[in-house]
C-alpha positions in Angstrom: 223.6 29.0 49.0 221.7 32.2 48.3 218.2 31.4 47.0 216.0 34.3 45.8 212.4 33.3 46.2 209.7 35.3 44.5 207.9 37.7 46.9 204.6 36.4 45.4 205.4 32.8 46.4 203.6 30.5 46.2 202.8 31.8 42.7 200.1 29.2 42.0 198.0 27.4 44.7 195.0 25.0 44.5 192.5 27.9 44.9 193.8 29.3 41.6 192.8 26.2 39.6 189.3 25.2 38.8 188.6 21.4 39.1 188.1 19.6 35.8 185.1 17.7 37.0 181.9 18.6 38.8 181.9 17.5 42.4 185.7 17.5 42.5 188.2 19.7 44.4 191.8 20.6 43.6 194.1 19.5 46.4 197.4 20.2 44.8 199.0 22.0 41.9 202.8 21.4 41.7 205.7 19.8 39.9 205.3 21.8 36.6 207.3 21.6 33.5 208.3 24.9 31.9 209.0 26.2 28.4 209.4 29.4 26.5 207.0 29.6 23.6 206.9 32.7 21.4 206.8 35.6 23.9 205.4 33.7 26.8 206.5 31.4 29.6 204.3 28.3 29.7 203.9 25.9 32.6 202.4 22.4 32.3 201.0 22.0 35.8 200.4 18.8 37.6 196.9 19.3 39.0 195.8 16.8 41.7 192.1 16.6 42.4 189.7 14.3 44.2 185.9 14.0 44.9 184.7 16.5 47.4 185.0 14.7 50.8 181.5 14.5 52.3 182.2 12.7 55.5 185.1 12.5 57.9 184.6 8.8 58.3 185.0 8.0 54.6 187.8 8.7 52.1 186.6 9.2 48.5 189.0 8.9 45.6 188.8 8.5 41.8 190.4 6.8 38.9 189.9 6.1 35.2 187.9 3.0 34.4 189.3 2.0 31.0 186.3 -0.2 30.3 183.9 2.6 30.7 186.2 5.3 29.4 185.4 7.7 32.3 186.5 8.7 35.8 184.7 6.7 38.5 184.8 7.2 42.3 185.5 4.8 45.1 185.0 5.1 48.9 187.0 3.6 51.8 185.9 3.6 55.4 188.3 4.9 57.9 187.0 2.4 60.5 187.9 -0.6 58.3 191.1 -2.1 59.6 192.0 -3.4 56.2 192.4 0.2 54.9 195.8 1.8 55.5 195.8 5.6 55.3 199.3 6.1 56.9 200.7 7.7 53.7 198.5 10.7 52.7 199.2 9.9 49.1 197.9 6.3 49.2 195.1 4.0 50.3 196.5 0.5 50.8 193.9 -2.3 51.0 194.8 -6.0 50.9 198.2 -5.2 49.3 196.6 -3.2 46.6 197.2 0.5 46.5 195.0 3.4 45.3 196.0 7.1 45.1 194.0 9.6 47.2 193.8 11.9 44.2 194.0 11.7 40.4 196.3 14.1 38.5 196.2 15.6 35.0 198.3 18.2 33.3 197.0 21.8 32.8 198.5 24.6 30.7 199.3 28.0 32.3 200.6 31.1 30.4 202.5 34.2 31.6 204.1 37.3 30.1 206.4 37.8 33.1 207.0 34.3 34.4 205.3 35.0 37.7 201.7 35.8 37.1 199.9 33.1 35.2 196.6 32.6 33.4 195.5 29.0 33.9 193.6 27.0 31.3 190.1 25.7 32.2 190.6 22.2 30.8 193.3 19.5 31.0 195.9 19.5 28.3 196.8 15.9 29.0 194.7 13.6 31.2 194.3 9.9 31.9 193.2 8.2 28.7 194.2 4.6 28.8 194.8 1.6 31.1 198.4 2.6 31.9 197.2 6.1 33.1 194.2 5.0 35.1 195.5 6.5 38.3 196.6 9.7 36.5 199.4 11.5 34.8 202.1 13.3 36.7 205.3 15.3 36.9 205.9 16.6 33.3 209.3 17.6 31.9 209.4 19.6 28.7 212.4 19.5 26.4 212.6 21.5 23.2 214.5 19.8 20.4 214.3 21.7 17.1 210.8 23.1 16.7 209.2 20.2 18.7 208.5 20.3 22.5 208.7 16.8 24.0 206.8 16.1 27.2 207.9 13.1 29.4 205.4 12.4 32.1 204.7 9.7 34.7 201.8 7.4 34.0 200.4 5.6 37.0 198.1 2.6 37.2 197.7 -0.7 39.1 200.1 -2.1 36.5 202.9 0.1 37.9 204.6 3.5 37.5 205.8 4.1 34.0 207.0 7.0 31.9 205.1 8.1 28.7 206.0 10.6 26.0 203.9 13.3 24.2 205.0 16.0 21.8 203.6 19.3 20.6 204.5 22.1 18.2 202.1 24.7 19.6 200.9 23.6 23.1 197.4 23.5 21.6 197.4 19.8 20.5 199.6 17.0 21.8 200.6 13.8 20.1 200.9 10.8 22.4 203.8 8.3 21.7 203.1 5.8 24.4 205.2 4.3 27.2 208.9 4.7 26.7 210.2 3.4 30.1 208.4 0.4 31.7 207.7 0.0 35.4 209.0 0.9 37.8 210.6 4.0 36.3 210.1 7.7 36.5 212.0 11.1 36.7 212.8 10.9 32.9 214.5 14.0 31.5 215.9 14.4 28.0 219.2 16.1 27.3 218.0 18.8 24.8 220.1 18.0 21.8 221.6 15.0 20.0 225.2 14.1 20.7 227.0 12.3 17.9 223.6 11.4 16.5 222.3 9.9 19.8 219.8 11.2 22.3 220.2 10.8 26.0 217.7 10.5 28.9 218.2 10.5 32.6 215.8 8.1 34.4 215.2 6.5 37.8 214.4 2.8 37.9 213.4 1.3 41.2 214.8 -2.0 42.5 212.5 -3.4 45.2 214.9 -6.3 45.9 217.9 -4.1 46.8 216.0 -0.9 47.6 217.8 1.1 45.1 216.5 4.4 43.7 219.5 5.6 41.7 219.8 7.7 38.6 220.6 6.0 35.3 221.2 7.3 31.7 220.0 5.7 28.5 220.4 6.5 24.8 218.2 6.4 21.8 218.3 7.0 18.0 214.8 8.4 17.9 213.6 9.4 21.4 211.2 6.4 21.4 213.4 3.3 21.7 215.8 3.5 24.7 218.8 1.2 25.4 222.4 1.0 26.5 221.4 1.8 30.0 224.2 2.9 32.4 224.2 3.7 36.1 225.0 7.4 36.5 225.0 8.0 40.2 223.7 6.5 43.4 222.5 7.1 46.9 224.8 8.3 49.7 224.5 6.9 53.2 223.8 9.6 55.8 223.5 12.3 53.2 220.5 14.5 52.1 220.0 12.1 49.1 220.3 8.8 51.0 217.0 7.1 50.2 216.0 8.3 46.6 217.1 10.7 44.0 216.1 11.5 40.4 216.3 14.0 37.7 214.5 17.3 38.1 214.4 19.7 35.1 216.0 18.7 31.8 219.7 19.4 31.9 221.0 22.8 30.6 224.2 23.3 28.6 226.8 25.5 30.2 230.5 26.0 29.3 231.6 23.2 31.6 229.1 20.5 30.4 225.5 19.6 31.2 224.2 20.9 34.5 221.4 18.8 36.0 219.3 20.1 39.0 218.1 16.9 40.7 216.1 16.0 43.8 217.0 13.8 46.7 215.3 12.6 49.8 216.6 11.5 53.2 215.1 9.0 55.7 212.7 11.5 57.0 211.2 12.0 53.4 212.6 15.5 53.3 213.1 16.5 49.6 215.8 18.9 48.6 217.5 19.9 45.4 221.1 19.4 44.4 223.2 19.7 41.2 225.4 17.4 39.2 227.7 18.3 36.3 227.9 15.8 33.4 230.5 15.7 30.6 229.4 17.6 27.5 230.3 14.8 25.0 230.0 11.8 27.3 227.1 12.6 29.6 227.3 9.3 31.3 230.4 10.6 33.1 229.9 12.7 36.3 232.4 15.6 36.6 231.1 17.0 40.0 228.2 16.7 42.3 226.6 18.6 45.3 227.8 17.5 48.7 225.0 19.5 50.3 221.7 20.7 49.0 221.5 23.9 47.0 217.9 24.4 47.8 216.0 23.2 50.9 212.4 23.4 52.2 212.6 26.3 54.6 209.5 28.5 54.2 206.1 27.6 55.8 204.6 26.7 52.4 207.5 24.3 51.7 207.6 22.8 55.2 203.8 22.3 55.6 201.2 21.0 53.1 199.8 17.8 51.6 203.3 16.2 51.9 205.4 18.3 54.1 209.1 19.2 53.7 209.4 19.1 50.0 210.9 21.2 47.2 210.8 19.4 43.9 211.4 20.7 40.4 210.5 19.5 37.0 211.4 22.6 35.1 213.7 25.6 35.0 214.7 28.4 32.6 218.4 29.3 32.2 219.1 32.9 31.4 222.1 35.2 31.8 223.8 32.8 34.3 220.7 32.6 36.4 218.7 29.4 37.1 215.0 30.2 37.2 213.4 27.3 39.0 209.8 26.4 39.1 209.2 24.0 41.9 206.5 22.1 43.8 206.2 23.1 47.5 205.0 20.4 49.9 203.1 18.7 47.0 200.6 21.5 47.3 201.6 24.7 45.5 204.1 26.1 42.9 206.9 28.4 43.9 209.5 30.3 41.9 213.1 30.9 42.9 216.4 32.0 41.3 219.9 30.7 41.9 223.2 32.0 40.6 224.9 29.6 38.3 228.3 30.5 39.8 227.0 29.9 43.3 225.8 26.5 42.3 229.0 25.5 40.5 231.0 26.6 43.6 229.2 24.0 45.7 230.1 21.0 43.5 232.7 18.5 44.6 234.7 16.4 42.0 
């Protein structure tokens, strides 16, 4: 598979983004949703930040205290055997987990899709109990004049998916939680089909260890039901431990093309493709046997969480898939893939 990465990659890095709070540092900017609005390309960036670390012996993190209505900090000693730091994303203490950073969503604008001006303040940030550990991984879907943003809301109560909408990317209306825990990777199909809307989602089953992709339908984008299993993990394959929707699907002549992510037992994240039926999107027509996009460059193989390419947004133009992706949970890259090359990799 020929992947054309931008020569400017990574196009956005943590040093390009100012922290939203005094005394904080940005440790990652990644997993951005994308939209065309008027004459610009807009990214809704996931910005991960944390308190500036002042001692190698202590890990400082932050979260929203809903009772106080503000971000507070907490410290965890590395010498304390009750603190587990084995996953760089987590601090686990007495079976309770904390994130090592807190994320918000920040707007960036561009005339050419490569060089972006980044806003100084969060567009969407933690604001309630279900978001106390941050908001993450936005997907943007335009339906009519409205842009809908699904995003992951994280708290001690679990990992959920919330919905916001906007007409102008200046103000956002929040619609609350639409998929209860544990559920994420929610991407809307960008039009109604026979009066119903469809969403790809990824529930987690701790009992059976399943991280499969499902599809649900709705009359109004708020109430979701008629959940159906769409596709599952594959033993020994690149998507053997988890998979989930990436960018919202795009309509092509053959159906709905979804670029999704998958991970193997080494936590290596790659991208693949699945083609869904145009009128019955719960039916899989064909699927990637091998990845269409793998972590290969240094900025994809090394970073906060190494060996990751992960997309939340793409633009489809003249048979080209223009993919904005998170690289190693650290920076944002841009790459182009030929639609025909992708379709030629799919197996029925």
